[in-house]
N, C-alpha and C positions, 0 to 999 in steps of 0.2 A: 468350529469349523466345520464344514462338510466334508465327507470322503469324496476323493476325486472318481469322475464317472469311469474313467479307464484305468485300472491298476495295472499298470505294466511292469510292476515290482513283484507281482506276486509268483508264487512258486510254481513250476512247470511250464511257465509261457516262455518259449524261446525265440517267439518273432517269429515262427513260421509254421506251416504245416507238419504234422508228423509224418515221419517217413512212412512210404508203403510196406518196406519189409524193413522191421524192428532190429532183426539178427541177421546175421550172415547164414546161420542154417535155413530159414526161412527162404532167403534168396536163392540158396545154393537147391532146394528143392523144387522151387518154381523155374528154374534152369534145366533141371533134370526132367521136369515135366514136359517143358519144350522139346528137347532133344527127344523124348520119347514119344511125342506127339508127331514131329518128322518123320521119325523112322515107321510109327505105324501108318499114318497117312501118305508116306511116301512124297514128302514134302523136302524140298532144298532147305537145308539148314543154312540161315544167313544171319548175319549181326543184325539187320532191320528187322528180321523176323522175331528174333530174340528179344529186341526192344519193344516190338510191339506185344508180345506174349507176356512180359514182363510188367508192361504198362508205364513203361518210363522212354523219356527220349534219348536220342543217340548221344547228346552232349552230357546227359546223366550218365549213361554208360562210360563215356569217356573220361569224364572228370572221376567217376571212382576207379576208374582204372590207373589213371595218372597219379593220383593221390595215395597217399599212405594212411588208409583207413580202415575200419573193419571187414569192408567190402571188397577193398582190393584184389585180393587174393582169389576170391569168389570168381569175380568177373574177369581176370585173368584168365583161369582155369575154363572159364565159359567162352572166351574169345578162343582158346587154345582148342578146342574141341570144334568151333568152326572151321579152324585153321585145318585141322585134321581132313575136315569133310572137303574143303576144296585141296587138300593135297592128294587126296584118292583120286581125285579127278583128273590128276595130272597123267594117270595110266591110260587115260582113254584118248581117243580121237578128238574129242571135243575139249581140249583143255585150255584155249585161248581166254575164255571168260574165268577158269579157276587162275591162269597166271595174274589176267589184271586184277583180281579182286585178292590173291595172296600181297600182290605189290602196296595196293592200297591199306589192306587191313594191317600187315606186318611191315613198314616201312623200313624199319632197322635191319631185318634180316633178308628180305626180298626187294633187291634192287638190279637194275642192268647195269650199271657201272661199275668196274672194278675201281679198287683203291689200292694203292702202292704208298709206303712210307719210304722216305729216303731220308737217310741221315747223312748229313757231310760236316765236315771238320774244315773248317777255314784258319790257315796260320798265317800271319804277315811274313812277308818273304823280302827284304831288302838286299840291292843290288849296289855296288859301286863299279865304276866304270873308269876310273882315274881321272885324270885332269881335263878330258875332255869332254865332260859332262858340264854343261854351263848352268849357272845357277838362274831362277825365275826371273830375277831381274837384270841378267846380261841378256836372255833370249829376248825381252822386251825391247831392248835396244837394237839388237839385231832385225826387227822386223820394219827398219826405216829403210827406205831405198835412197842410196846414194845417187845424186845425179851429178 
């Protein structure tokens, strides 16, 4: 019997292309390069700029941030560096865009609405009013109009 033309079971084939950054250390070095580039060239540090510099899509960056894999810690620190850049703009007179960016990047910590927790305990209270209270069957009979 002839061997199959495509061997999906050979070692090393995981079905996808290899990662751009095989280790978190290489990813961290590239992030640091981006931040140094922005400082030397006086560019604004942004999430989109970080993604373009890393050569990944923003969905990939968000996926690495949300997953608990080897890259999530590095990505979270890189996003924190972007947040610091926006937070320092809050001290200037042109802070509207920084507030907008902070609310969209870090939705858990930056929001307009306030939330309050209300704890309430309900207890069942019964009252007895003596014989003047009618039972439900008697009240149905009283609804008739006598002519």
